[in-house]
matplotlib code that plots the C-alpha trace (Angstrom):
import matplotlib.pyplot as plt

x = [-62.1, -65.8, -66.5, -64.6, -67.2, -70.1, -68.5, -69.6, -67.1, -66.6, -65.7, -63.4, -61.3, -60.8, -59.0, -55.3, -54.1, -54.7, -52.5, -51.5, -48.3, -49.1, -48.2, -50.2, -53.4, -56.7, -56.6, -53.6, -56.1, -57.6, -54.8, -51.6, -50.7, -48.5, -47.1, -47.7, -43.9, -44.3, -47.8, -47.6, -44.8, -47.5, -49.1, -52.2, -53.3, -55.6, -57.6, -57.5, -60.7, -60.1, -62.3, -61.7, -63.7, -61.7, -58.5, -59.9, -57.8, -54.5, -55.7, -56.4, -52.9, -51.3, -53.3, -51.7, -48.4, -50.2, -49.0, -51.5, -52.8, -54.1, -57.8, -58.7, -62.1, -63.4, -66.5, -67.4, -67.5, -69.7, -72.1, -72.1, -72.9, -75.9, -77.1, -75.8, -73.9, -71.8, -69.8, -68.3, -66.9, -69.4, -69.0, -69.7, -73.2, -75.0, -78.0, -79.8, -78.3, -81.4, -81.3, -84.3, -87.3, -87.4, -90.6, -89.0, -91.4, -89.9, -90.2]
y = [-12.4, -11.8, -15.5, -16.4, -14.8, -16.7, -19.9, -21.8, -22.1, -25.8, -24.8, -21.9, -24.5, -26.1, -23.0, -23.6, -20.3, -17.5, -17.5, -13.8, -12.4, -9.2, -9.9, -6.9, -8.1, -7.7, -11.3, -10.9, -9.9, -13.4, -15.7, -17.0, -15.6, -17.7, -16.3, -18.3, -19.2, -21.3, -22.4, -25.7, -26.9, -27.1, -30.4, -29.3, -27.3, -29.5, -27.1, -23.2, -21.3, -18.9, -16.1, -12.9, -12.2, -9.1, -11.2, -14.6, -14.6, -14.1, -16.6, -19.3, -18.6, -18.8, -22.1, -23.7, -23.9, -25.6, -29.2, -31.7, -32.9, -29.3, -28.9, -25.6, -24.5, -21.9, -20.6, -18.5, -21.7, -23.5, -20.5, -20.4, -24.1, -23.4, -20.5, -17.7, -15.1, -12.8, -9.9, -9.1, -10.7, -13.0, -11.9, -8.1, -7.2, -5.5, -3.2, -0.2, 3.1, 3.7, 0.2, -2.2, -2.0, -4.6, -3.7, -2.5, 0.0, 3.5, 5.0]
z = [35.1, 35.7, 34.8, 38.1, 40.1, 38.4, 39.8, 42.9, 45.8, 44.6, 41.2, 42.2, 43.8, 40.5, 39.0, 39.4, 38.0, 35.5, 32.4, 31.4, 30.2, 32.2, 35.8, 36.8, 35.0, 36.8, 37.5, 39.7, 42.4, 42.4, 42.6, 40.9, 37.4, 35.4, 32.0, 28.8, 28.8, 32.0, 32.0, 30.7, 33.0, 35.6, 35.5, 37.0, 34.0, 32.1, 30.0, 29.0, 28.4, 25.4, 27.0, 25.1, 22.0, 21.3, 21.4, 20.1, 16.9, 18.9, 21.7, 18.9, 17.4, 20.8, 21.5, 18.5, 20.4, 23.5, 24.3, 22.9, 26.1, 27.1, 26.2, 24.4, 25.2, 22.6, 24.3, 21.2, 19.0, 21.3, 21.5, 17.5, 17.5, 19.7, 17.5, 19.7, 17.7, 20.0, 18.8, 22.2, 25.2, 26.5, 30.1, 29.0, 30.0, 27.1, 27.8, 26.7, 27.8, 29.9, 31.5, 32.0, 34.0, 36.6, 38.4, 41.8, 43.4, 43.7, 47.4]

ax = plt.figure().add_subplot(projection="3d")
ax.plot(x, y, z, "-o")
ax.set_aspect("equal")
plt.show()
């Protein structure tokens, strides 16, 4: 869901729905939730982002059942091919417990 907020207004308009088998998932606050069972009856769906590192193996297995015309976007594969090794969801911020010094003056 965090990725949605990174998008420009123009790109947010390109998001047709969120696919999740949990109708009360956190994405339900952003728009239509469509279960996997009904997802590919919608002609508007052209691609699916496999967004969860934690559930990536399950998402890849699920993706095997997608119609051939649906593009599967494995962002972790893209990162790996570009020498970025991730061991967590790409949208989770990772930082030291004490945070980072950004140089703001303290009043």
